[in-house]
Structures are given as C-alpha cells and as structure tokens.
C-alpha positions in Angstrom: -8.4 -5.9 -18.3 -4.6 -4.6 -16.9 -5.3 -3.9 -13.4 -7.4 -7.2 -12.7 -4.2 -8.8 -14.6 -1.5 -6.4 -12.3 -4.3 -7.1 -8.9 -4.0 -10.8 -10.2 -0.3 -10.9 -10.2 0.6 -8.7 -7.3 -1.8 -11.2 -4.7 0.0 -14.0 -6.6 3.4 -13.5 -6.3 2.9 -12.0 -2.2 1.1 -15.8 -2.0 4.5 -18.0 -4.1 6.4 -16.0 -1.1 5.0 -16.2 1.9 4.2 -20.5 0.7 7.9 -21.0 -0.2 8.9 -18.5 3.0 7.0 -20.5 5.3 10.0 -23.2 3.9 13.0 -22.0 5.0 11.4 -19.2 7.9 8.2 -21.0 9.5 8.0 -17.5 12.4 8.4 -14.6 9.6 6.4 -15.6 6.8 3.2 -16.7 9.3 4.7 -13.3 10.7 4.4 -11.5 7.6 1.7 -13.3 6.1 -0.1 -11.7 9.8 0.6 -8.0 7.8 -2.4 -6.5 6.6 -0.6 -6.4 3.8 -3.0 -7.9 1.2 -5.8 -5.7 2.5 -3.1 -2.7 2.6 -3.3 -3.1 -1.1 -7.0 -4.3 -1.9 -8.2 -1.2 0.3 -6.6 0.7 -1.9 -7.7 -1.3 -5.4 -10.9 -0.5 -3.8 -10.3 3.1 -4.5 -8.4 3.7 -7.5 -11.6 0.9 -9.5 -14.1 2.5 -7.9 -13.3 6.1 -6.7 -16.5 6.2 -3.2 -14.5 6.7 0.3 -17.8 5.9 1.2 -17.7 2.4 -0.2 -13.9 1.5 0.8 -14.5 2.8 4.4 -17.2 0.1 4.1 -14.5 -2.3 3.0 -12.4 -1.5 6.0 -14.7 -1.6 7.8 -15.4 -4.8 7.5 -11.7 -5.9 7.0 -11.9 -4.8 10.7 -14.5 -6.8 11.6 -13.1 -9.7 10.4 -10.0 -10.6 11.2 -10.4 -11.4 15.1 -13.7 -12.8 14.1 -10.6 -14.9 11.5 -8.5 -16.2 13.7 -11.2 -18.6 14.7 -9.5 -21.2 12.6 -6.4 -21.0 14.0 -8.7 -22.3 17.2 -8.2 -26.5 16.8 -4.4 -25.8 15.4 -3.6 -24.3 19.1 -5.7 -27.6 20.7 -4.7 -30.4 18.4 -2.1 -32.2 21.0 -5.9 -32.5 23.0 -8.1 -33.3 20.3 -5.7 -35.2 18.9 -7.1 -35.1 15.7 -5.5 -35.5 12.3 -4.2 -32.3 10.0 -7.6 -32.3 7.7 -9.4 -33.3 10.7 -7.8 -30.1 11.8 -8.5 -27.9 8.6 -11.8 -29.3 8.5 -12.7 -28.6 11.7 -10.9 -24.2 10.9 -13.7 -24.1 8.2 -16.5 -24.6 9.7 -15.5 -22.3 12.5 -14.6 -20.0 9.7 -18.5 -20.8 8.9 -19.5 -19.9 11.9 -17.3 -17.0 12.1 -18.8 -15.6 8.8 -22.4 -15.7 10.5 -22.0 -13.4 13.4 -20.1 -11.0 10.6 -22.8 -11.1 8.8 -24.7 -10.3 12.0 -22.8 -7.4 12.7 -23.4 -6.1 8.9 -27.4 -7.0 8.2 -27.9 -3.5 8.6 -26.0 -2.0 5.9 -26.9 -3.7 2.9 
C-alpha cells in the first residue's frame, strides 16, 4: 500500500506542478509535460513492482507506439481558427480522435495479448 501511495503522490505532484507552471510560463510547462517524465517514472514502477523484464519491455513498446498516436488529440486545436468551434468542442473532438487512435493501437498490439 505504501508503494501505491508513493506513486500516487509523485504523479499528483508532477501534474499539479505543471498545471501551476502553465499559469506563469505555459511554453515551459508544455515542454516539461511533453518530456517522457511520466513514462520514465511509470516504467521504473512497473519493473520494480512486477520484476518482469518482458512485461516492462512490452509496456515500453506500447508507450512508444502510443506517443505519436496520442498527438491526434491536439489536431483540432491546431486548426481552431479554421473550424471555429468552442474550446470544449475542440476538446471533445480531440477526445474522439484519441478513441480512434486507441483503435489503431489495439490493432497494432492485437497479436501480442
């Protein structure tokens, strides 16, 4: 239970810090959040908790494929001037694109389960 609480606190601190920093220096906060910090932390947690190198490698491969797929969330924001919908509309459209990219991710890894 101590390990779970530690993971929770560390993750929450990282999210809270970048959220706070975004109000002061949005470009820096975006850069920090784009770094694979959460991936580095999570990969170490998986290996420490499960002690299964194969599981950790599979997890890392999934992250590698997921990173470019997850970027589709930002596409509506890049074209916000052209599509002219509200922030929440852009956000919702980004979520729809994320669901679609998850389908691609599942397809890629369907033979690995």
